[in-house]
C-alpha angles and dihedrals in degrees: 000000000000122000128205107242106162119128123238135168091239134027122201121199116195123196098198130203135166098265104012141030137191120225126204120180121192129188125221091273091056096250119143110243097170131017121165146126119244140168118280091252127126093229092051093049094047090048091053097050097036097110092054105029097108092059101029137115118197123210127188136170118254105255133139096277102053097100098086095046093051092048092047093052090047092053093046093044094242117147110250129191123189115213126220103245097210096048093042090055090051093049103044102022114141142160095253114059132167137138095269094050094042095052090051091049092050090051092049091050088054093049095044096050094243098108107128108223127224127193118271100217116220113266095229093056098036098089093049090051088053090052090051090053090050088051089056089053091052092048091053092049090050090049090053090054093051092046089052090053091054092046092051092058091049092045093057094035093240120149108241120225117263120274136044120295090224086083114075093220090063093055095062116119095358090144091068090068091071133062101197112090095217092052091049089051090051092050090047090053092051092048093048094049092047089054091051090049090051091052096047095043091052090053093046094048091051089051092049093048092054092048094047089057090054098045099046113352096170095056092041095055093043091052090053088064091063111103115260091012110070097063094064117055101204099053087053090050091050092049092049088059089048092049090052087062093056092079097044115168121235093214122109092259114032121217125216112265138173122245122236109236124207115245118270112260115253093242090061094060107085096323119128096208142011122271116262092256091060100042118110115268117239116254114258116241126204114252115252120213115251 
C-alpha cells in the first residue's frame, strides 16, 4: 500500500456524499483554518477553498461520487489524492463517526503522510470501465436464470433435454417438459429473460470491443494472442482495462498508460501441448500396504 507523503502548506480533507460534502482545511501546523459542510457542487467547493487553492492538496475517500471532484481539481490545477476506502476505514476507524469528524481525519491523514492512495482512473476510459462492470452484473443475472432452469428440472425430478442451457438452441420448447401450468409459465419467463440478456450482452460486447480498440489498440490486440482469451472480444476488453492499471502512476492525477506484457511462451505459439518440463506433475499418493 502506497501512502501520500508530499508536503503542502494546506491540506483539505473531503467527506464526500451524493448531494453534500464536508470540507476540513488544515495548515502545516495542524490547525483547522476552515471546517464546514456545503453542497456537492463545483462552484460551492471552489468558493470554499479559494483562499488556499494555490497551495492546497485535496484528499477524498474512494466512493461512487468521486469522479466530478477529481475532474474539477484536474481542470483547476489543484492536487488531488484518492484514498483507498478499505484501508482508510482500518486506519481511522472509530466509534464516533460523522461528516465533520471524518473530513478532519482525512485531512490529518494527508498531513501525517498516512493517507492510503487509490488509483485515479483516467477520465477518458472511466465510463467504459463502468460499462464493463455493468456487463459483469448482466452476466451474473443471466447465469442465475440458467441455474434456475437447471434447478427446476431437478426440483420436479424431470430429465432435462441434452445440451447446456447457455445455448439458445437448447432452450427451445422447455415448457413442454412440465405438466403444471404454473411451472411452465415460470420456465417460459426464465427462457424469455435469458433471450433478452443474450441479445443485450451481444450488443454491449460489440460496443466494448470497438471502444477497446480506440482506447488502447496495442494492448487489446496483444491480449487477444493469449490462449483462451482472443476468441472472445469482451474478456480481452476487460483484461485490457485491468492491464492498464498495472502501470498506475503515483502522481496525484494518474495518466492513461499501457501495460508491458510478458512475451508469450514458446509452447503457446502453434504448439498443441506444453513441453514435458511444464506439464503438471501428478499428485503423490500414499503407498498402501499389499
